[in-house]
C-alpha positions as CSV (number, residue, x, y, z in Angstrom):
1,X,9.9,18.5,-9.9
2,X,8.9,20.5,-13.0
3,X,5.2,21.1,-13.1
4,X,3.2,21.5,-16.3
5,X,1.2,24.7,-16.4
6,X,-0.6,27.0,-18.9
7,X,0.8,30.5,-19.4
8,X,-0.9,33.3,-21.2
9,X,0.7,35.0,-24.2
10,X,-0.9,38.3,-24.8
11,X,-4.7,38.6,-24.7
12,X,-5.9,35.6,-26.7
13,X,-3.2,32.8,-26.7
14,X,-2.0,30.3,-24.2
15,X,0.8,27.8,-24.2
16,X,1.7,24.9,-22.0
17,X,5.0,25.2,-20.1
18,X,7.1,23.2,-17.6
19,X,8.1,25.4,-14.7
20,X,10.9,24.1,-12.3
21,X,12.1,25.7,-9.1
22,X,15.1,25.1,-6.8
23,X,14.4,23.1,-3.7
24,X,15.3,26.1,-1.6
25,X,12.7,28.6,-2.8
26,X,13.4,31.4,-0.3
27,X,14.0,34.7,-2.0
28,X,13.8,35.7,-5.6
29,X,16.0,33.8,-8.1
30,X,17.1,34.5,-11.6
31,X,14.9,33.1,-14.4
32,X,15.9,30.9,-17.3
33,X,13.9,30.1,-20.4
34,X,14.6,26.7,-21.9
35,X,13.9,26.4,-25.6
36,X,13.1,22.9,-26.7
37,X,14.4,20.9,-29.6
38,X,12.1,19.8,-32.5
39,X,10.8,16.8,-30.6
40,X,8.6,18.8,-28.3
41,X,7.8,19.5,-24.7
42,X,8.1,16.1,-23.0
43,X,9.4,14.4,-19.9
44,X,13.0,14.7,-21.1
45,X,12.6,18.5,-21.1
46,X,11.1,18.4,-17.7
47,X,14.2,16.5,-16.4
48,X,16.5,19.0,-17.9
49,X,14.6,21.9,-16.4
50,X,14.7,20.3,-13.0
51,X,18.5,19.9,-13.2
52,X,19.0,23.6,-14.2
53,X,16.6,24.7,-11.4
54,X,18.7,22.7,-8.9
55,X,21.5,25.2,-9.4
56,X,19.3,28.0,-8.0
57,X,17.2,29.2,-11.0
58,X,13.5,29.3,-11.9
59,X,13.2,27.6,-15.2
60,X,10.4,27.8,-17.7
61,X,10.2,25.6,-20.8
62,X,7.3,26.6,-23.1
63,X,5.7,24.7,-25.8
64,X,6.9,26.8,-28.7
65,X,4.7,24.7,-31.0
66,X,1.5,25.8,-29.3
67,X,0.1,27.1,-32.6
68,X,0.2,23.6,-34.0
69,X,-1.0,21.5,-31.1
70,X,-0.6,20.6,-27.5
71,X,2.6,19.2,-26.0
72,X,1.1,15.7,-26.3
73,X,0.2,16.3,-30.0
74,X,3.6,17.5,-30.9
75,X,5.8,15.1,-28.9
76,X,6.6,11.4,-29.3
77,X,4.6,9.0,-27.0
78,X,7.7,7.0,-26.2
79,X,11.5,7.4,-26.3
80,X,13.0,7.5,-29.8
81,X,15.6,4.9,-28.9
82,X,16.7,3.9,-32.4
83,X,17.9,6.0,-35.3
84,X,15.0,4.7,-37.3
85,X,12.3,5.8,-34.8
86,X,14.1,9.2,-34.4
87,X,14.2,9.8,-38.1
88,X,10.6,8.6,-38.7
89,X,9.3,11.0,-36.0
90,X,11.4,13.9,-37.4
91,X,9.7,13.5,-40.8
92,X,6.5,14.6,-39.2
93,X,8.2,17.4,-37.2
94,X,9.9,19.0,-40.2
95,X,6.8,20.8,-41.7
96,X,5.9,22.1,-38.2
97,X,9.4,23.4,-37.7
98,X,9.5,25.0,-41.2
99,X,6.1,26.7,-40.4
100,X,7.4,28.0,-37.1
101,X,10.4,29.7,-38.6
102,X,8.7,30.7,-41.9
103,X,8.6,34.3,-43.1
104,X,4.9,34.4,-42.8
105,X,5.1,33.5,-39.1
106,X,8.0,35.8,-38.3
107,X,6.1,38.5,-36.5
108,X,4.1,36.0,-34.4
109,X,7.2,34.1,-33.4
110,X,9.1,37.2,-32.3
111,X,6.1,38.3,-30.3
112,X,6.0,34.9,-28.6
113,X,9.6,35.1,-27.7
114,X,9.2,38.4,-25.9
115,X,6.1,37.0,-24.2
116,X,8.0,34.0,-22.8
117,X,10.4,36.4,-21.1
118,X,7.6,38.6,-19.8
119,X,5.7,35.5,-18.4
120,X,8.9,34.2,-16.7
121,X,9.4,37.6,-15.0
122,X,5.8,37.5,-13.8
123,X,6.2,34.1,-12.1
124,X,6.4,34.2,-8.3
125,X,10.0,34.1,-7.0
126,X,11.7,35.3,-10.2
127,X,14.0,38.3,-9.8
128,X,13.6,41.4,-11.9
129,X,17.1,41.3,-13.5
130,X,18.2,39.8,-16.8
131,X,17.2,36.3,-17.6
132,X,19.2,33.4,-19.2
133,X,18.0,31.5,-22.2
134,X,19.3,28.1,-23.3
135,X,18.3,26.3,-26.5
136,X,18.7,22.9,-28.0
137,X,18.8,22.1,-31.8
138,X,16.2,24.5,-33.2
139,X,15.9,26.0,-29.7
140,X,19.4,27.5,-30.2
141,X,17.9,29.7,-33.0
142,X,15.1,30.7,-30.7
143,X,17.5,31.6,-27.9
144,X,19.5,33.9,-30.3
145,X,16.4,35.5,-31.6
146,X,15.1,36.2,-28.1
147,X,18.4,37.8,-27.1
148,X,18.0,40.2,-30.1
149,X,14.3,41.0,-29.3
150,X,14.8,41.5,-25.6
151,X,18.2,43.2,-25.6
152,X,19.5,44.0,-22.1
153,X,16.7,41.8,-20.6
154,X,18.7,38.7,-21.6
155,X,22.1,38.3,-19.9
156,X,23.1,34.8,-21.0
157,X,22.5,32.7,-24.0
158,X,23.4,29.0,-24.2
159,X,23.1,27.1,-27.5
160,X,23.7,23.4,-27.8
161,X,23.8,21.2,-30.9
162,X,22.2,24.1,-32.8
163,X,21.6,24.1,-36.5
164,X,20.8,26.8,-39.0
165,X,22.3,29.5,-36.8
166,X,24.0,31.4,-39.6
167,X,22.6,31.0,-43.1
168,X,22.3,33.1,-46.2
169,X,18.8,34.4,-45.5
170,X,17.5,37.7,-44.3
171,X,15.8,35.9,-41.4
172,X,19.0,34.1,-40.3
173,X,19.3,34.2,-36.5
174,X,22.7,35.7,-36.5
175,X,21.3,39.0,-37.6
176,X,19.7,39.3,-34.2
177,X,23.1,39.5,-32.6
178,X,23.4,43.2,-33.5
179,X,20.7,43.9,-30.9
180,X,21.7,41.5,-28.2
181,X,23.6,42.4,-25.0
182,X,24.1,38.9,-23.6
183,X,27.1,36.7,-23.1
184,X,26.9,33.6,-25.4
185,X,28.2,30.0,-25.1
186,X,27.8,27.4,-27.9
187,X,28.5,23.7,-27.5
188,X,28.8,22.5,-31.1
189,X,28.1,18.9,-32.1
190,X,30.9,17.1,-33.9
191,X,30.4,16.3,-37.6
192,X,27.1,18.1,-37.7
193,X,25.8,18.7,-41.3
194,X,23.5,21.4,-40.0
195,X,26.3,23.3,-38.3
196,X,29.6,22.8,-40.2
197,X,33.0,24.0,-39.2
198,X,32.6,26.9,-41.6
199,X,29.2,27.8,-40.0
200,X,30.9,27.7,-36.6
201,X,33.7,30.1,-37.7
202,X,31.2,32.5,-39.3
203,X,29.1,32.5,-36.1
204,X,32.1,33.4,-34.0
205,X,33.0,36.1,-36.4
206,X,29.4,37.5,-36.2
207,X,29.6,37.5,-32.4
208,X,32.9,39.4,-32.6
209,X,31.5,41.9,-35.0
210,X,28.6,42.5,-32.7
211,X,31.0,43.1,-29.8
212,X,29.5,40.3,-27.7
213,X,31.4,38.2,-25.1
214,X,31.2,34.6,-26.3
215,X,32.8,31.2,-26.0
216,X,32.3,28.0,-28.0
217,X,33.6,24.5,-28.1
218,X,33.4,21.5,-30.3
219,X,32.2,18.5,-28.3
220,X,34.2,15.7,-29.9
221,X,32.3,12.6,-30.7
222,X,28.9,14.3,-30.0
223,X,26.2,13.8,-32.6
224,X,23.5,16.4,-33.3
225,X,21.0,16.0,-30.4
226,X,23.6,14.8,-27.9
227,X,21.9,16.2,-24.8
228,X,18.6,14.3,-25.4
229,X,18.6,11.1,-23.2
230,X,15.3,9.9,-24.8
231,X,16.7,9.6,-28.3
232,X,19.3,7.6,-30.1
233,X,21.5,10.7,-30.4
234,X,22.3,10.9,-26.7
235,X,26.0,11.1,-25.9
236,X,26.4,11.1,-22.1
237,X,29.9,12.7,-21.9
238,X,28.9,15.6,-24.0
239,X,25.5,16.0,-22.3
240,X,27.3,16.2,-18.9
241,X,29.8,18.7,-20.3
242,X,27.0,20.8,-21.6
243,X,25.5,21.0,-18.0
244,X,28.9,22.1,-16.7
245,X,29.4,24.8,-19.4
246,X,25.8,26.1,-19.1
247,X,26.0,26.3,-15.3
248,X,29.3,28.3,-15.5
249,X,27.7,30.7,-18.0
250,X,24.6,31.3,-15.9
251,X,26.5,31.6,-12.6
252,X,28.9,34.2,-13.9
253,X,26.3,36.3,-15.7
254,X,23.1,36.1,-13.6
255,X,24.1,35.6,-10.0
C-alpha cells in the first residue's frame, strides 16, 4: 500500500509524496515518478501508484502543489462524482495551476522536477538507471518537462488525457523534447478541447523532429480525465487500456 511521506527538495523545501513498492521488495527496482492531475495528491493517486508498483517498480507521486498548500489543502475531501462537483472544484484549482506553470515560477518548477527524480533515486531499493515518468492531465506537461530537464536520466514518458502539451508559447512543454532521450507514449482523450486532433498531430511531428521513439493512440469514447475513478470523467475501458499501454512502455524501456 502506498505510504504518505515527506521528501526534501533542496535545502529548504519539502513536499508530501506517496511512495509505493512491489510486494516482492528483494533487489533494486526501477523508479517511476507519477505526476498528478490538477485535483491533487489524494487516495485515487495512491491507488494508481500501488497498481503501477505491483508490476515491479518503486513509484513516487509528489505533491507538485507543495508551494500552495498541503495535499489535504489542495485536494477534494470527497469524490467528485458529478460533473457539477468536478467543475466547481476545478474553478478553485485553476488559479493554482496557472501559478504553477506561470513564467514567474518557471525556474522553481524546473528545479522541483529535477529534485523529484533525485529524491526517487535516493529511496531505498531504487536502481540507479533511468526512471520512468507518467503524467495525467496537467501531469503530462510535467512529465514532458522532466524528460527535457533530466535528459538521459528519464527512459520512458507516459502522458494520459494531457492538455496544453503543444501551444504557441515559448514555455510550451513540447520545446523540452529537443533535450529528451526517452521513449514516449500518449493516450489521448476523445473529443478533448484541451488537446485537439490538430494538437495531437503537431505533437507527433515535434516528437519526430526531436528524433524520439514514440507512440500514441486516441482512446475512443474517453473524456478528459478518463483515468480518475474518483471523478465523473472516469471511463473504465480507457483507464484499463491506459494501464496496459503504460506497463508495456515501462517494461520495454526500464527492465
